[in-house]
C-alpha positions in Angstrom: 95.6 150.0 118.8 94.5 148.2 115.5 92.2 150.4 113.1 88.7 149.5 112.5 88.6 147.0 109.6 87.9 148.2 106.0 86.8 146.2 102.7 89.8 145.9 100.5 88.4 143.9 97.7 86.2 146.9 96.2 89.0 148.4 94.4 92.0 147.3 92.3 92.3 144.4 89.8 89.9 141.5 90.5 92.3 139.1 89.1 95.0 140.3 91.2 92.7 139.9 94.2 91.7 136.3 92.8 95.4 135.2 92.4 96.8 136.4 95.8 93.8 135.4 97.9 93.7 132.0 96.1 97.5 131.2 96.0 97.9 132.4 99.7 95.0 130.3 100.7 96.2 127.5 98.6 99.6 127.5 100.1 98.2 127.8 103.5 95.7 124.9 102.9 98.3 122.9 101.3 100.3 123.1 104.4 97.5 122.0 106.5 96.9 118.9 104.4 100.7 118.4 104.2 100.1 117.3 108.0 98.3 114.3 106.6 100.4 113.7 103.6 103.7 113.6 105.8 102.0 111.5 108.6 101.3 109.1 105.6 104.7 109.1 104.1 106.4 108.7 107.4 104.1 105.8 108.3 104.7 104.1 104.9 108.4 104.2 106.0 107.6 101.5 108.6 106.8 99.2 105.6 103.4 97.9 106.7 100.9 98.6 104.1 97.9 97.8 106.5 99.1 101.1 108.5 98.6 103.2 105.4 95.0 101.7 104.8 94.1 102.2 108.6 95.0 105.8 108.3 93.1 106.1 105.0 89.8 104.9 106.8 90.5 107.3 109.8 91.0 110.1 107.4 87.7 109.3 105.7 85.9 109.6 109.1 87.6 112.6 110.2 86.9 114.3 106.8 83.4 114.3 107.7 83.8 116.2 110.9 86.2 118.4 109.2 83.5 119.4 106.8 81.4 120.8 109.6 84.3 123.5 110.3 84.7 124.2 106.6 81.2 124.9 106.2 81.0 127.3 109.2 84.1 129.0 108.1 82.3 129.7 104.9 79.4 131.2 106.6 81.8 133.3 108.6 83.7 134.8 105.5 80.4 135.6 103.8 78.8 137.3 106.8 82.0 139.2 107.9 83.1 140.2 104.4 79.5 141.4 103.3 79.3 143.5 106.5 82.7 145.1 105.8 81.4 145.9 102.3 78.6 147.8 103.7 81.0 149.9 105.7 80.0 148.4 109.1 83.3 147.4 110.7 82.1 147.4 114.4 79.2 144.9 113.5 81.8 142.8 111.6 84.0 142.5 114.8 81.0 141.5 117.0 79.9 138.9 114.2 83.4 137.6 114.2 83.5 136.9 118.0 80.1 135.1 117.6 81.0 132.8 114.8 84.1 131.9 116.4 82.4 130.8 119.7 79.7 129.0 117.7 82.2 127.3 115.4 84.3 125.9 118.5 81.2 124.6 120.3 79.6 122.9 117.4 82.9 121.3 116.3 83.4 120.0 120.0 79.8 118.4 119.9 80.4 116.8 116.5 83.7 115.4 117.7 82.2 113.9 120.8 79.3 112.3 118.7 82.0 110.9 116.3 84.2 109.6 119.3 81.1 107.8 120.8 80.2 106.2 117.5 83.7 105.6 116.0 83.9 101.9 115.9 80.5 101.4 113.9 81.4 104.3 111.7 84.8 102.8 110.8 83.3 99.2 110.3 80.8 101.0 108.0 83.5 102.7 105.9 85.0 99.1 105.5 87.8 98.7 108.0 88.1 95.3 109.9 90.4 93.4 112.1 94.0 95.0 113.0 93.2 97.7 110.4 90.0 98.8 112.5 92.1 98.9 115.7 94.7 101.1 114.4 92.3 103.4 112.9 90.5 103.5 116.3 93.7 104.3 117.9 94.6 107.1 115.5 91.1 108.6 116.0 91.1 108.5 119.8 94.1 110.9 119.9 93.3 113.1 117.1 89.6 113.7 117.4 89.6 115.8 120.7 91.7 118.5 119.0 89.1 119.1 116.3 87.8 121.9 118.3 91.2 123.6 118.4 91.6 123.1 114.8 88.0 124.7 114.1 89.2 127.8 116.1 92.3 128.2 113.9 90.3 127.7 110.8 87.8 130.2 111.8 90.5 132.7 112.7 92.1 132.2 109.4 88.8 132.9 107.7 88.4 136.1 109.5 91.6 137.2 108.7 90.9 136.5 105.2 87.5 138.2 105.1 89.4 141.4 106.0 91.8 141.0 103.2 94.9 140.0 104.7 96.0 137.3 102.5 99.6 136.7 104.0 98.5 136.1 107.6 95.6 133.9 106.6 98.1 131.8 104.9 100.6 131.7 107.6 97.9 130.4 110.1 97.9 126.9 108.4 101.6 127.3 107.3 102.8 127.3 110.9 100.6 124.3 111.7 102.2 122.6 108.8 105.8 123.4 109.8 105.0 122.3 113.2 104.0 118.7 111.8 107.0 118.7 109.4 109.1 118.8 112.5 107.3 116.5 114.7 106.1 113.8 112.2 109.6 112.0 111.7 110.5 112.8 115.4 107.3 111.2 116.7 106.7 108.3 114.1 110.1 107.3 113.5 112.7 108.4 116.1 110.4 107.8 119.3 108.9 104.7 117.3 105.3 105.9 118.3 104.1 104.9 114.6 100.5 105.7 114.0 100.1 107.3 117.4 102.9 109.4 116.7 101.2 110.8 113.5 98.1 111.5 115.7 99.9 113.4 118.3 101.9 115.5 115.4 98.3 116.6 114.2 97.3 117.6 117.6 100.2 119.8 118.0 99.8 121.3 114.6 96.1 122.2 115.3 97.1 124.0 118.6 99.7 125.9 116.8 97.2 127.1 114.3 94.6 128.1 116.8 97.2 130.1 118.9 98.6 132.1 115.9 95.3 132.7 114.4 93.6 134.2 117.2 96.4 136.3 118.0 96.3 138.0 114.7 92.7 138.4 114.7 93.0 140.1 118.1 96.4 142.0 117.9 96.6 142.8 114.3 93.0 143.3 112.9 91.0 144.2 116.1 88.4 141.9 114.8 86.7 140.4 118.0 84.7 142.7 120.1 82.5 141.9 123.0 79.1 140.9 121.6 76.0 143.0 122.9 73.3 141.2 125.0 71.3 139.9 122.1 74.1 139.4 119.4 74.0 135.6 119.8 70.3 135.6 119.0 70.5 138.5 116.4 73.2 136.9 114.5 72.2 133.2 114.7 69.6 133.4 112.1 71.7 134.9 109.3 74.7 132.8 110.2 72.8 129.5 110.3 71.0 130.4 106.9 74.3 130.2 105.4 76.1 127.7 107.7 73.5 124.8 107.6 73.3 124.5 103.7 77.3 125.3 103.7 77.8 122.4 106.1 75.4 120.3 104.0 77.3 121.3 100.8 80.7 120.4 102.5 79.3 117.3 103.7 78.7 116.0 100.3 82.2 115.7 99.5 83.3 113.5 102.2 80.2 111.4 101.6 81.2 110.9 98.0 84.7 110.1 99.3 83.3 107.5 101.7 81.3 105.9 98.7 84.6 105.8 96.7 86.5 104.3 99.7 83.7 101.6 100.0 84.1 100.9 96.3 87.8 100.8 96.5 87.7 98.6 99.7 85.9 95.8 97.4 89.4 95.5 95.6 91.5 94.9 98.7 93.7 96.7 101.2 96.4 97.5 98.5 93.7 99.2 96.6 92.6 101.2 99.5 96.3 102.1 100.3 96.7 103.4 96.7 93.5 105.6 96.9 94.8 106.9 100.4 97.8 108.3 98.6 95.9 109.7 95.9 93.4 111.4 98.2 96.1 113.0 99.9 98.0 113.6 96.6 94.7 115.5 95.5 94.5 117.8 98.3 98.0 118.7 98.4 98.5 119.2 94.6 95.1 120.8 94.0 95.3 123.2 96.9 94.5 126.1 94.8 91.3 124.4 93.5 90.2 123.5 97.0 91.1 127.0 98.1 89.2 128.8 95.5 85.8 128.5 97.1 86.9 130.1 100.5 89.5 132.5 99.0 87.1 134.2 96.5 84.0 134.4 98.8 85.4 137.5 100.5 86.0 139.0 97.1 82.5 138.4 95.9 81.1 139.1 99.3 82.7 142.5 99.7 81.7 143.6 96.2 78.2 142.3 96.4 77.8 144.3 99.6 79.2 147.2 98.1 76.6 147.1 95.2 79.4 146.6 92.7 77.9 144.1 90.3 80.5 144.4 87.4 83.3 143.6 89.8 81.2 140.4 91.0 81.0 139.2 87.3 84.7 140.0 86.7 85.7 138.1 89.8 83.8 135.1 88.7 85.3 135.0 85.2 88.7 135.6 86.6 88.4 132.6 89.1 87.4 130.4 86.3 90.5 131.5 84.2 92.8 130.7 87.2 91.1 127.4 87.8 92.1 126.4 84.1 95.6 127.4 84.4 96.3 125.9 87.8 94.8 122.5 86.8 96.7 122.3 83.7 100.1 122.9 85.4 99.4 120.6 88.3 98.1 117.8 86.0 101.5 117.9 84.0 103.4 117.8 87.3 101.5 114.9 88.7 101.8 112.9 85.4 105.5 113.6 85.4 106.0 112.3 88.7 103.5 109.5 89.1 106.0 106.6 89.1 108.2 108.5 91.7 105.0 108.7 93.9 104.0 105.3 93.7 107.5 104.0 94.5 108.1 106.4 97.3 105.2 104.9 99.1 106.1 101.4 98.5 102.6 100.6 97.0 101.9 97.1 95.5 101.1 96.9 91.7 97.3 97.5 92.6 98.0 100.4 94.6 100.4 101.8 91.8 97.7 101.4 89.3 95.4 103.5 91.2 98.0 106.5 91.5 98.8 106.3 87.9 95.4 106.4 86.7 94.5 109.3 88.6 98.0 111.2 87.9 97.9 110.6 84.1 94.2 111.0 83.3 91.6 111.9 86.1 93.7 114.7 87.5 92.9 116.9 84.4 89.0 116.8 85.2 89.9 118.9 88.3 89.0 122.1 86.2 85.6 121.0 86.4 85.9 120.7 90.3 87.2 124.0 90.4 84.3 125.3 88.4 82.0 123.8 91.0 83.9 125.4 93.8 83.8 128.7 92.1 79.9 128.3 91.6 79.3 127.4 95.2 81.2 130.3 96.5 79.1 132.4 94.3 75.9 130.9 95.4 77.0 131.2 99.3 77.8 134.8 99.0 74.8 135.9 96.7 72.0 134.6 98.8 71.7 131.2 97.2 73.5 128.6 99.5 70.9 126.0 98.9 71.9 125.9 95.5 75.5 124.8 96.4 73.9 122.2 98.5 72.1 120.9 95.7 75.1 121.0 93.2 77.3 119.0 95.5 74.8 116.4 96.5 73.9 116.0 92.8 77.5 114.8 92.3 78.2 112.9 95.8 74.7 111.7 96.5 73.2 110.9 93.0 75.8 110.2 90.7 78.7 108.8 92.6 77.4 105.6 94.0 76.1 104.1 90.7 79.2 105.3 89.0 81.7 104.1 91.5 80.1 100.6 92.0 79.1 100.2 88.4 82.6 101.3 86.9 84.5 99.5 89.5 82.7 96.3 88.8 83.3 96.7 84.9 87.1 98.1 85.1 88.5 97.2 88.5 89.7 99.5 91.2 90.9 101.9 88.4 87.2 102.3 87.3 86.3 104.0 90.7 88.8 106.7 89.9 87.4 107.2 86.3 83.9 107.4 88.1 85.0 110.1 90.4 86.4 112.1 87.3 82.9 111.6 85.3 80.8 112.9 88.2 83.0 115.9 88.8 82.9 116.9 85.1 79.1 116.7 84.5 78.2 118.5 87.7 81.0 121.0 87.4 79.8 122.1 83.9 76.2 122.6 85.0 76.9 124.5 88.2 79.2 127.0 86.6 76.6 127.8 84.0 74.0 128.2 86.6 76.0 130.3 88.8 77.1 132.7 85.7 73.4 133.2 84.9 72.8 134.1 88.5 75.8 136.6 88.5 74.5 138.2 85.5 71.1 138.6 86.8 72.5 140.8 89.5 70.4 139.1 92.3 71.8 139.0 95.6 74.0 142.1 94.9 73.2 145.1 97.3 72.3 148.5 95.7 75.4 150.8 95.6 76.0 152.5 98.9 77.2 156.0 99.5 79.5 156.5 102.5 80.9 153.7 104.8 81.7 154.0 108.4 79.0 156.4 109.1 76.8 153.6 109.2 78.5 152.1 112.2 76.1 154.0 114.5 73.6 151.6 113.2 75.7 148.5 113.5 
């Protein structure tokens, strides 16, 4: 029988915890997004640029829905890790069960609503004609699997909150490996085209859920039958983090939607180029996107244990990691920009988008990373609304005037510059505010003595 879970991040090197948790999370997250990247690559081998554009439009809509799952995952990590830091393992197990059920149910509702309003949403995004029809076909197959993906992501988050970096990573790695095998088989060999890409995603998400839930139960004993009022008792603290966390996550796809709307004014070739950049961004900067979720457990456990000095050190270590990771990734993208553009068979317009991002804008992801570190800090130290304000300042206030204005002045490449500028401004401000909050000690519990003796009160 698995042992009662314990806090793992309250001792040892904080930098080691940051590196291990972020890199394993990044590797797993990159594999999850490798599903989309490979799907786009194999579809591009059909030599029809319209199909690349259609998947880009569909991915924009699906990104919105995925953001709900990410927000709920962040809330789960914050609650579970903080409870473990307080030495209440039994309570953490019941919380895990409740948030898993809530996550799947809410994601199912959101996926249903998206399916009902799919066509007007795609038209609003800029899809028309045959591109619109192909995007609809893709979403019709892939949308119903989103609740399954939510279960896998939630399970991965629970395992990460416990401190098991390897298994948390492997949940998404296994899903990615399934797609690696099935994408060329379904898209090229079976000649299913875009439909094949969608079915490969469905299979990948199913594998994630099965493996993740198995490890949550069999390895970490992190699910337990809830007490009668647990669904009510845990709802308020869960929603207190989940609602602003979801709102925070929704800002990114909203900003992405504004960007694709601005890009769409420059034609399907520009949209295809932006579609490649979007997946290249997520795949290449997996470590930056993983930061917020990866360090949440570290900050949460140490805050719950009242270890303010370790919270400060984890924050600084995260920013250092962010700078180093961005520098290496930027150099690699710049080196392989031509190869990437030619590999996807992009037109000159699409190639310009890829090169502008790879040579210049990619470097500003150090500030995107700073924003994500700040958001993790806000979410785990009792200020989740601040994370919401930070993201919406970027995507709801700055992005539209910058994207459409700079697009009008400098063409499609100007939209990429607009994104980089918005990331830089908000990232710097958010990082400064978060550091002041960490130094103040607010949101950090008083040091606690003992641990599992508190289980009786769980």
